[in-house]
N, C-alpha and C positions, 0 to 999 in steps of 0.2 A: 608398569608393573613394579611392585614394591621390591626392595632389596630382600626383605624377609622371604617373600614368595619365591624369588629366584634361588635363594640359598636352600630353602626347604625342598623345592622341586629338584634341585641338583643333588641334594643329599639322598632323596628317595630314589632317584635314578641310579646313583652310584651304588646304593645298597641292592637295588634290584638287578644291577649288572653283576655284582660280585657274589651275591648270595647263591645263585644256582651253581656257580663254579665251586664254591666252598662246600656246599652240600654234596655235590657229586664227588668231590675229592675225598670227603670224609666217609661217604656211604658206599662207594663203588670200588671194586677191585681194579687193578691196573688195566687189564684188557677192556673191561666195561667202561672205565673212565675214558680210555682212548676213543672208543666208539661214541660215547656221550659227547666228547670234545668235538669230534667231527660234525655231529649234528648241531651242536651249540654254535660252532664257528660258522656254519652255513646260515643258521638263523641270524647271527650277529651281522653277517655280511648283508643280508636283506634289510635289517634294521638300519645299518649304516647308509645303504642306498636311499631308504625312505627319508632319513634325517637330512642327507646332503642334497637330495633333489627336490623333494616335496616340501618338507618343513622349513628348510632354509629359504627356499624361494618365497614361501608364504610370509614368513616373518620379516624378511627384507622388504618385501612389497608393503606390508603393513606399517613398518617403521618409517619408510620413506614417503608415506602418504600416497602411494600409487593406488590405482584401482585394483582391488582384489578380484580374482576370478571367482566364479560361483563355487560354492562348496562342492557341488556335484562334480565339477572338473577335478578338484583335488581328490575327492572320494573315488572317482573313476581311476585316477592314476594310482592311488593307494591300493585299490583292488587288483589292478594288473601287477603291481610289484608284489603283492601278497601271493597271488597265484603263481607267479614265476618263482618266488622264493620257496613257496610250498612244494612246487615241483622239484626244486633243487634239493630240498631237505628229504623228500620222498626218494629221490635218486640215490642220495647218500645212504639213507636208511635201507634201501633195497640192495645196496652193494654187498657182495659177499664178504663175510667177516672171517678173518683168519683166526684159528684157535691155537693157543700156545700148546706146544707138545711137551 
């Protein structure tokens, strides 16, 4: 993988990580931003799990010349993580919100 591709993909990922937070900060009131933050942090937790378990394992295996598992194995794992994280986000979204008095 070329250095330029790594730099560009890292930059795109960085902008994609920071942009939702900045837009939320600029567009939402404090209570709404707190609620948004809880949902966003739950999403980021799931993303971190995917990166550290599935993607890192795949790239390390690919770089060391090991035999890669079938894509369906990775896809199955990603689907389970997505379902679990979706359930976590739904649970946070369904939690009662306190309103300022």
